C-alpha positions as CSV (number, residue, x, y, z in Angstrom):
1,M,-2.6,8.0,12.6
2,T,-3.0,9.0,9.0
3,T,-6.2,10.4,7.8
4,M,-7.1,9.6,4.2
5,K,-10.3,10.3,2.2
6,N,-12.2,7.3,3.2
7,A,-10.4,6.0,6.3
8,T,-8.3,6.7,9.3
9,I,-5.7,4.1,9.7
10,D,-3.0,3.5,12.2
11,A,0.3,3.5,10.3
12,S,1.4,0.4,12.1
13,E,-1.5,-1.5,10.7
14,L,-0.9,-0.6,7.0
15,P,2.0,-3.0,6.3
16,E,-0.2,-6.0,7.4
17,L,-3.1,-4.7,5.3
18,I,-0.9,-4.5,2.3
19,A,0.6,-8.0,3.1
20,S,-3.0,-9.3,3.1
21,F,-3.5,-7.9,-0.4
22,Y,-0.3,-9.6,-1.5
23,R,-1.4,-12.9,0.0
24,E,-4.8,-12.8,-1.7
25,T,-3.6,-11.4,-5.0
26,L,-0.6,-13.7,-5.4
27,G,-2.2,-16.7,-3.8
28,D,0.5,-17.3,-1.2
29,Q,-0.5,-17.4,2.4
30,S,3.1,-17.4,3.6
31,L,3.7,-13.8,2.5
32,D,4.3,-11.3,5.3
33,T,5.2,-7.6,5.7
34,T,8.8,-8.2,4.5
35,S,8.0,-10.3,1.5
36,D,9.3,-9.0,-1.9
37,F,6.7,-8.5,-4.6
38,Y,9.0,-9.8,-7.3
39,E,10.2,-12.8,-5.4
40,A,6.6,-13.7,-4.6
41,G,5.9,-13.9,-8.4
42,G,4.3,-10.5,-8.8
43,D,3.7,-9.1,-12.3
44,S,2.2,-6.0,-13.8
45,L,-1.4,-7.4,-13.5
46,S,-1.0,-8.3,-9.9
47,A,0.6,-4.8,-9.2
48,F,-2.5,-3.2,-10.7
49,Q,-4.8,-5.4,-8.6
50,I,-2.9,-4.6,-5.4
51,T,-2.9,-0.9,-6.2
52,A,-6.7,-1.0,-6.9
53,R,-7.4,-2.7,-3.6
54,L,-5.2,-0.3,-1.7
55,Q,-6.9,2.7,-3.3
56,D,-10.3,1.3,-2.4
57,A,-9.3,0.6,1.2
58,L,-7.7,4.0,1.7
59,G,-9.5,6.3,-0.6
60,L,-6.3,7.5,-2.1
61,E,-5.1,7.8,-5.7
62,L,-1.8,5.8,-5.9
63,P,0.4,5.2,-8.9
64,V,0.9,1.5,-9.6
65,A,4.6,2.3,-10.0
66,L,4.8,2.4,-6.2
67,V,4.4,-1.3,-6.0
68,F,7.4,-1.8,-8.3
69,A,9.5,0.8,-6.6
70,Y,8.7,-0.3,-3.0
71,P,8.2,-4.1,-3.4
72,S,7.7,-5.0,0.3
73,P,4.5,-4.2,2.2
74,E,6.6,-2.4,4.9
75,D,8.4,-0.2,2.3
76,L,5.2,0.5,0.4
77,A,3.3,1.4,3.6
78,A,6.0,3.8,4.6
79,V,5.7,5.7,1.3
80,V,1.9,5.7,1.3
81,V,1.8,7.1,4.9
82,A,4.5,9.7,4.1
83,D,2.6,10.8,1.0
84,A,-0.7,10.9,2.8
85,D,0.8,13.0,5.6
86,A,2.4,15.4,3.2
87,A,-0.9,15.8,1.3
88,A,-2.8,16.4,4.6
89,A,-0.2,19.1,5.6
90,D,-0.5,20.8,2.2
91,A,-4.3,20.8,2.6
92,E,-4.1,22.4,6.0
93,Q,-1.9,25.2,4.6
94,A,-4.3,25.9,1.8
């Protein structure tokens, strides 16, 4: 489990949560955790919308560039969890 400011989330659930944001934002109910943001018709506005929803859900500050750099929900989730875990470890050492 990864603890974030506003939520504790099981890392295995995060890809599906992100995929749900893709489906809602891009208007395509067939998208899943392996769908590619670009191939699904994603653009800069939808990247900002997805990032904002993810930030609200997790209570984390995330750069919109992550959606572009890690275009599938699985890949994006892995980076978000790794970053949150690293931030938590840094906070414990402080």
